[in-house]
N, C-alpha and C positions, 0 to 999 in steps of 0.2 A: 360497265353495267354494275348493278347491285347484286351481290351474292350474299344471301343470308343477312341482308341489311347493311352490308359493308361495301363501300365504293371500291371497285377493282379495275385497275389499269386505266389508260386513257380512252377517250371516246373514239370509236371507229364506226364509219357508216355501214360497213358490210356486216350484217348481223349473223348471217349464215349463208352457205352456198349449197346448191344442188350438185348432182353428179356431173353436170356440164360446166360448173363454175358460175352458175347463174345466181343472182341475188335473191334471197329468201327473206321476207319480212316477218318480224315478230308478231305473234298474236297478242291482242290487248288482254289485260289481266283483270281489270275491275269492270264488272258488267251489270251493276245494279241499275234500276230505272226510277226516275221521278214519275209519279203518277198523280192524278188529281186527288185521289183519296188515300194515297200511301200504300195501296195494295201492291203486291209484287208485280213486276213487269214481265217481259219476255224471258229474262234471265235474272239471276241473282236473288237477293233478299228484298222483302218489303220494308216499309217504314220510312220511305223517302217521299213524303207528301209535298205537293206543290205549295209553296208559300213564298210570298214576296220578301226579298231580302235574305232568304235562307241559303241560297246557292251562289257559288263563285266559280268563274271560268278562268282557267289559266291557259294562255295561248302564246304561240309564236307567230308573228306576222309573216315570217319566211315560209311557214309550214302550210301546205295546201289543206291537210286534214284539219288542222286547227281553224283555218280560215273558213272551212265549211260551216263550223259552228258559229263563228262570228256573223256570217251572212244570215243563217237561220235565226239567230237572236235578233238581228236588225229587222228582218222581214216580218217576224212574228210580234214585233213591238215589245220585246222583253228587256230592253236596255235598263229600265228602272227596276226591274224585278231581279235580274241576275247581274252582279258586278263582275268586273273583268280585270285581270292583271296580265301584262304583256312582258315576256322575257326579252332580253337583249338578242340581237339577231345572230350572234356568232355561236358556232358549235365548238365549245372549248373542251379542255381536257376532262372536265367533269360534266360535260353536257350543257344543258340550258342554265343560264345565269340571270338573276335579277339585278338591275342596275340603272344607271342614269343616261344610257344612250338615248338620243331623241326618239320618242315614240315608244320607249320601254318604261317599265315601272320597277320600283322596289316592291318587295312583298310585304306590304303593310298589314296584311291580314294575319299571316302566320310567321312573319319575321324570319323567313328562310332566305339563304343566299343562293342556293342551288335548287333547281326543281327536284332533283333526286331526294332532297330532304323531306319533301312532301310525301313521297312514296313510303319512306321509312316511318313517318308519323302515322300514316294509315296502316302500315304493316311493318313492325320493327324487324321482321325477318324476311322482307320481300326479296325475291330473286327475279331479276329481269332488267329491262331498260326503262329509264324514266322518260316517257314520251309525252308530247302534247297532242291534243288538248287534254286537260284534266277538269272534270266537273267536281267541285269540292262542296261538301255539306258543312256549313259553318256550325250547325247545331250539334252534330255527332262527331265533328272534326275528323272526317275521313273522306276518301275518294269514293264518289258515287260511280263514276264511269270514266274510262279513258279511251273509249272507242268512238271515233268521230261519227260513224254511221249511226250508232245508237243515239248519240247525243243530239244529232240533227232531228231524228224522229221523235225523241222525247220533247225537244223544244217545239216541235210542230203540234204534238197532241197531248203531252204529259202535263202541261201547265194550265189546262182547262180555261177558265174564264180570265186568267191573268194574261193570256195571249190573244192576239188578234184572231177573230173567228172568220174574217173575210178572206184570209189567205190560208190555203191548205196545200202544203208541199207534197203531200202523199194522199191525194184523193182516191177514194175507194174505186171509182170506175177506171182509174189509170194505173192501179197498182201492178197489175201483171206487166204492162208495158214498161213502167218505171223499173221494176225488178229485172226485166230482160235487158234493158239498156245498161243498168248498173253492172250487171253480171258480165256484159260484153266489154264495156268501156274500161272498167277497173283494171283487169289484168293486162290488157293490150295498150292502154294509154296512161291512165292515172298512175299505175304502178309500172307500166311499161317503160316510161322515161327513166325510172330508178333502176329497172333491170338493165337498161342500156348503160346508164352512167356508172353503175357499180359492178358491171360485169367483170369477171376476172379471166375470161377467155374470149378469143375472137369469135368462136362459135356462139357463145351465149350472148355476146354483144349483137351480132348480126341477127340472131333470132329476135331479140328484143326490139331493135330498131326497125326491123321489117314489120313487126306487130304495130309499133307506134304509127308508122306512116300508112299502113293498110287501114288502121282505124281512123286516122285523120281523113284519108280519101273517102272512106265510107260515110263519115260524118258530114263531109263537104256535100256529098250528094243528098244525104238525109235532110240537111237543113236548106236545100235549094228552094223549097216551097213551104217552109215552116218557120214560124217566129221562134218557137222554142222546141225542145226535143220531142215533146208530146203534142206539138201544135200550140194549143192554149189549154191551160195557163202555164206559167213557170212552175216547175216542180223541183224536188230534191235532185233529180237527175241533172238538171241544168246547173245547180250549185256545184255538184260533184265534177261536172265537165269544166265549168268556168274556172275553178281554182287551178286546174292544170293549164288551161289555155293562157291565162294571164301571166303565167310564169314561163311559158314556152320560149318566146324569143329572148326574154331577159336572162334565162338561166339554162334551160334544157338544151336549147339549140347549140350553145357554145360549150358549156362545161360538161354536159352529159353526152356530147357527141351526137345529138339528134339533129344533124345539120344538113339533111337532104334538102329540106325546104324550110323557110320561115312561115310562121302562121299568117303573116301579111300576104303571102302568096296564094292563099286560099280565099277567094272572094266571099263565099258564103260564111265561112268560119270567121273571117274578118268582120263582116257585117254583124254576125251573131255576137261576137265579143263586144263590139261597140254598143249593141242593144242591151246586153247584160249590164254593162257599165252605166247605162242610162237609167236602170231601175233604181228608184230612190233607196239609198242606204248601202248599195253594194260597193260603189266606188270608195266609200269611207273605210272599207275593210282592207283595201289594197295599199300596201306600202312598198313601192318598187325599191327604195333604198334598202329596207330590211331584207327584201328578197335577194338582191344582189350581194349585199354584205354577207348575208347568211350562207348562201350557196357557195360563194367563192372563198369562204373561210374554211371549207372542208379540206383539211390538209392532205388527205389521201388523193384528192383530185387536183388540188391547186396548192402545192407545198409552199410556194412563196407568198401566197395570200394576196396576189395582185387582183384588184377588182377592175374590170374593163370599164371604159368610159361609156361605151355603147351597150345595147343598140339604141337607136333613136326611136323612142316610143311616144313622141309628141302627137302622132296621129290619134293616139288613144287618150290624150290629155295628161300624159305624165312627162 
């Protein structure tokens, strides 16, 4: 991590632990908002007005949080408005790296080699972890936001007429239901797989993996008669669920020891995953090679760096 702007020690996935040895995730640090008129958003300072070509998104295709923002950008038709750079999939000793691996980019915008260098450009005395996604302002040369949940919502409503108006990922009449779903799915499943994979005690692992499969069982029943989580239409809750499900059999089942069942063994979740992949634009945000290369590069979990050949994901078109 960075301490007072200086890179310190090698990258390690366990950011902090609770009293039971459970994985605790770092809180995002930059929380400004892009708004149609540049007024302050829900948090942070104002001055970040929606403009075509002004903002840039830094992402990792391995990362579910970053992939949320890529999907929102696609669905809202903001590809020409917001440019993107993709880091290489491996989690190296200095974290995320820009380079020439297929599907990754050099940082031609800021000419940095490591993602953490963007953080110190935004704040020379930054202390914390350099995470993706990063929404960067080319005009003021700083980080607007590095919290994926915020970025998804500002892509949905913060870019005004620059974005598609016919798709609303957070419609007013469904907000209570979406918020309830997010609040339940995030700790038990989205972050639950990480709590299982990075647990440092048997107790914390078992609590996490029980949460994961209890949530999958509940979602299997919930989706038995629904196209999407809120019925219709597709919302941000579906984006947040999808990015975990698409990684489940490829990474979480094996590497994170969430191996009680595969996702393919849940008929309704399996159908739901195929349906999400059929939504125009979503499949383009998924790179199974990056996902497997990235997760299996985590030395704390896979010290020899061997990437398994399986699983067979041809049923999903990969």
